[in-house]
N, C-alpha and C positions, 0 to 999 in steps of 0.2 A: 578900496574895501568900502563898502556898505555899514552902517551904523544902525545899530538896534536900538531904538532910545524903550528903555524901561518903566514902566511906571504902575505905583498901588492897583489892584483891583479897584480899593475902595474910591481911589481917585476919580475914577472912569464912570464920565458923564452916563453911557448906557455902554452895553457889551456888544459892538461892531465889530465884528471881525470881517476879513476879508469874505468878498462877494455878499455884503448885507446891501449893496443896492441893485437896480437892475442895470447890467451893463449896457451901456449905449446904445441907444438905436440909431439908426440915421435920422430919427425925427427928433426934433430940437428935444431936449429934457427941459421938465418942470420940477420945481417942489410943490410937492402936494400943500404945503401953506399958501401957498400962491393959489392956488384949488378949489381950495376946501375950507372955511369955517366952522369952526366947532359952536353948534346950537347949545348955551345953557340954558336948556329948562327948566322950567321953576318948580321943584317940586311938588307933587299931589296929595293933598293927606284927606285919605279917606274915610266916609264915616263909617262907624263900625257896623254898621248894614250892608255898608254898599257892596256891589260885588264887584271885584277886580280881575279885570283878565291882565295875564299876563303873559308877555314875549319870548320866544326866544328866535335864534339867526342859525337858519340851517349851515353846515359846513357846504364847501365846494361851491360857494353861490346858488345854493338853493332857496333862496327867500327863507320872508319870517314865517313866522307861526304863532297860533295861540298855546301858550305851554300848559297854563293849570290857571285855574278861579280861586281867588281868596275871597271872604267876607273883609272888609276892613281889618274885622278885631284881630287878623290873622297877619296881618302884613306887618312882617321886622324889616325896620330899617326905609330909607326913603324910595320913593317909585317916580321916575317920569313919565309922562305921556309921549308916545311917541309921533313924530311928528311926519306928513306925508309927504312924500317928494325927499325926504332926508337919507343921505348917505346913513347906513349905520352897521358899526360889527360888534362882534364880541369879543374883549379885550384878553380873553383867556385863549379863545382858537381864532385869534387873528392868522395864525399859520396854517389853521385848516381853512382859510378863505370863505370865514363865515363871516362875508360882506353880505350886503343886499339892500336898495333903495325900497323905502318903507312906500306901502301900497294908499291907497285911499282910503281902505276897507278897514287898516289897522288902524285910525284914528281917533284916539279915545284909550287905546290898549298899552300897559304901561310895561314897563323895562326897569331894570334896576343902574345903579349907576358904572356896569360893567359895561354898557353897552353905548358909547358916548354916537352922537349925530353929528352930520356934518353937513352944512348948506354947500352944492356946490354952487361955481359962478360960472352960473352959465352963460357969459359972453365970452367967454373963453375956451368953455369944457362943456361937454355933454355927460349929465349925468350916468345915462347909462352907459356911454362909456368908459367914462371912471369906474362905473361899480364892476364892470368887467373885467378891465386891468385889475383892480382888487381882487377876484375873484380868480384869476388865471395862476396858473401851475408858478411861471415862474414871477411872480409878485410873493405868492407863498413860499416861496423859497428863500426869498429875501427876509417876508416876514417871520418867519423862524429865525434869522440873525439877530435880527432886531428885537428879539420878543427876551424878556427878562424872567428869572425863574427860578426856580429849584425842581422840577419836575413839571416834564409836557405836557402831561397830561393834566396836570389840576393848578398850576400856580406859573406858566411863561406866559406872561402878562404882556402884552403889546401895548406900549404907555402912548398915549396921546402925539407928547411929542416926537417918540419914535415913530412913531404912524405920518406926522407931519412932517418931518425931517426927510421921508423917502421923495427919491425922485420916478416920475412916471414920462414914458414919451409921450410928445404932445400934438400928434398930428393936426392942421389949420381943421377948424370947425365941424367944417364941411367936410373932411373927410371923415373923422370922427361919426358924423352922423350917417354917411356911407357905409362905413364898414358896421356899424351897427347893423343898420338895416338888411345890409348884405347876410352876417351872420343871423337875424331876424326870420329873413327867409327862407332859410335850410332849416332852419327848428322847426318854423311852421312847415314848412315840407314834411318834414319828419313826425312831426306830431302828428297833422291828416290822417298819414298814411296808419300811425297807430292807431285813432279813431277810428277808422272806417275800419281796419284790422279785427278790431274786437267786435264789433257790430257783426262783418262778415261771419267770425268765429258762432257767433252767439247765433246766428240763421240757420248756419251748418248745421248745428248740431239738432236745432229745434226742428229742422225739414226733415233730419234723420230720425228722431223721436216720434213727429207723428206721422212720420209711414209706418211707423210701427200701432201706432192706433196710440199713443201717448198722448195724451191732453192736459193743457195746462190745468191746473184745480184749482178752481174758481173759491174764491173766500164765503167762507160759508155762516150765514147771519143765524143766530141762536132762537129761535122766536118760541123756543116752547122752554117744559123741563127739563135739564140732564142729570144725569143721575152720578152721583161720587161714588168710587171704588175705594177700598181701605187699600191704600200701599201697599202692604201683606198681600192682599190679592192681585194683585198684579206679578204676570209673567216677565213683563218688560216693561220698566215704565218710560226709555227712552229708545227705544225701536221703532224703526221705521216699518211698515209693512208692504213693501212694496205690490205682493201679490192681492192687498183687501184694496188698494187704490188704483192700481190699472188694470182696464180692462184691452189688453192689447188682440190686434186682428187674427197674431198667429198663435200656434200653441206651442206652451215653453216645454223644457224638459231640462232636469240638471246636470251640469255640465259632466258629472262623471259617466253619464248616458252616451257621452259623445265624444271624451276623452280620457287620458290617463292621466291621474293627479300624482303630484307628487312633492313634499319637501325636501330643501335642499339639504344637505350636513353642515354640521356647527365647524368654525373652522378652532383647529388644536391649538390650546394655549400656548399662552409662547414657553420656549424653553422645553418643551412637551419633546417626546422621544419618538417623534412619527419617522415609519418608514414607508415607504409608497415611490409614486410619480406625484412631480409638481404639475398643478394645471393653472391656469387664471381662472376666476370663481365672478359670476354677479354678484353684488351683496344692494340691498336696500337704495346706497343713492343710487345704482345704475338703471334702474329701470324705473324712468319716467312717464307720465303719461301719456301714451300713446307714440312712446318714442324711446331710443336707451341711450344714457349716456357713456360712450365707452371711454372718454377722458383722464378715467384714473379706474385699472383694474386690476386689483389683487392677484398676487397668486399664493395656493397652499397646498400641502402636501398630503395627500390622500393614498388611500388603499387601493391598489389595482381592481377589486370589486366594487368601493365606491365610484370610481371615473367611470367606470362602463356604466354604472344604473346611472348617474347623474349626468354623462356629459349631453349638452344639449343639440339638438337637431332642428335643421330648417323649418320657421310657422310653428316652433313650439310658442308658448302662450306662455308670458312670464307677470305672474299677480305679487304685488308687494304682502309682504305677510303681515310686517308689521310696524306701524310708525307709532309716532307722538299727536299726528293731527289724525282725527277721527272722518274728516275729509278725504284724507289721503290712501288711507286703509283698501288696500287690494286693486288698486291702480295697475295697471296692466299696457305691456308692451309685446313686441315680439319679436322673437330670436331670429335675425337673417341670416345667422351663419358668419359672422362678420371674419370670423377668424376663430382655425379649427382647437377641437379638446377642452371646450368651454365648460365647466360646472355652475351649478349654481349654491349658495349659501342657505343657512334653513334661513334667513329674511327672508326668501323670495320663495315660492311656488311654482311650479312647473304643472302647466296643461299640455300634453301632448293630446291633441288629435285622431282619434281613431277612426269618426265617421264619416263617411263621403258627405254627410247632412250638413256640416258646418262647416262654412268659410275662415279661414284665420284670420282675415283682416277685417270680418262682419264682426267677430264675435269683439275681440280687441272696442270694437266699436263701441260697441253695446257696455261692455262692462265698466267703459271710460265714461259713460254716460250718466247723467244727473238719476235717471230709472235705474241701468243696470246697477248702480254702485251704490244704490240705495240697501241692497240685501248684503253688503258688504257691512256697512255704517250700521244695521240693524244685530247681526249677527256679530258684529265684534265684540270682544272681552277687553278689559283692561286691570290692566297690573302694575303698580308704581308710574301710573301715568302715561303706560305704553297700549297701545290699543294691539290686539294678536286676531287675526284670520282664521290661520292653521289650516293642514289642508283640509281634511275635513269637513268644515264645514265650506270651504271654497269646492271641494268636489260636490258640494249639493246645493252652486249658485241657478238659479234658474236663468237658460238663455231662450230667446223666440227663435222661431224655427220656419219662418217664411222659405220659398221654394230657392234654389242655390244661385240660380240667377237673379232674385230678388237681391239676396244677399250678398251678391258681387258688385252689382249696383250701386247699392246704397251706400258700401263700404268708398266702392270708388268713387261717388261723388262727395262723401263727408272727407277725405283722408286727400283728395286731390285739394279742395277748398280749404284745408288748414294746409294744407304747404304752399299756396298761393300766398296765405296768410304771411305763414313762416317766413316768405320771401322776399317780401313786404316791408317786416319786421328786421328785415336785416337788413333793407335795404335804408330805412328809416335809422339805426345805428350809425352805417355807413356815412347817412349824411349829417347826425350828429357829431360823428368824429369830423367831417369836413368843415364842418363848421369852427368847431375849438381850431384843426390845423390853420383853415384860412383866418381866422382870428390874430393868432399869434403871431404866422407870418407875416399879416399887414400891420403890426402894430410892434414885433418886435424882432421883424425880420427887414429884408429893404424898404427902404421908401418905393420903389417900384412894385412892391408885392400890393400894396391896398392903392396904388396910381393907375394901375391898367384895366 
């Protein structure tokens, strides 16, 4: 028979339930107090007119940042300078992996006493390795068990002593450094893919727009008297006027001369007695820029007449009718007939091409380009912070009409390049996931995983 010892809660030094230490690795385990020493920084007393920058530590090991600036007379309580190279964490969010190494550029930035700092003993432990261990999922679970407080989101503090009592796997120093280097190599490769992808995407759009005759607007230097109009005399003070700014090499026509435009139907109110047929429908969240997100498609019941009028067909253009962001209004995707009998909600405007003079993929490219979407930004109206374009204004959206073979060529060049960028983006995500998996295996898995 096992014996259970019961003690009053107030007699416990800290609440450390089972699992509040990392499960033993095949590497030797070392107590954090043997690897890190708290830095007892001297509190800084700013002058009243001094600009004091305060830092924070992002969750999940994503580094430090300047959170705010105050003048010295606005600083309440003690503040402490960050020490470059130190391991720092947020006591309130240790369980959210809010750990970081202080970079050199953060020297002189202040933190409150909720951000203890530590000097890592570099003779036995690599500071980058220790920081990554502290930012790992395995360590976060342990720190949640060690944190004390009444609520997880506001008072769940990881005390310094509880942090120093934790144990971590400690491979030989050279192995630690190799593990960090391998992880960083994966991340560098992923970041390069992402960076090059941003440039490739931008260049693809520039090439598309320049082929249509859209040129970047040069800054205008005011060298003469300008006239000022009364606000009340302006028809629209924030409107962009693409037709006044652009001179395209091809003629333009309104969309409704080339396509049938229709707004979707409203979703019946919850509890409404609706008879008819149930159909999947697309809403604003499904229509992204140049693509459809069909990971969450909902259903609604509508009349037979509505489903016949709103059923989507292959190559239908879909426009975002309403958005909280002016930059997103009118973004466009194409329905490729991914499944049958799908309709659209009234947050989406459908454009069904009726003319053989307009290619769907070209139209999608144009309306997602900066000059093509300028019309929607100019014509959108707002109510309660939401912007709307409506079917009527969508119908009048201007679209250039190069010869069909030119449209096909431009669309093919743009979307194939963007597809390649998306493939690289997915590869970058896989590399980042691989970096995390390999690090966990090397540190918390078998010793052979890091030695191989």
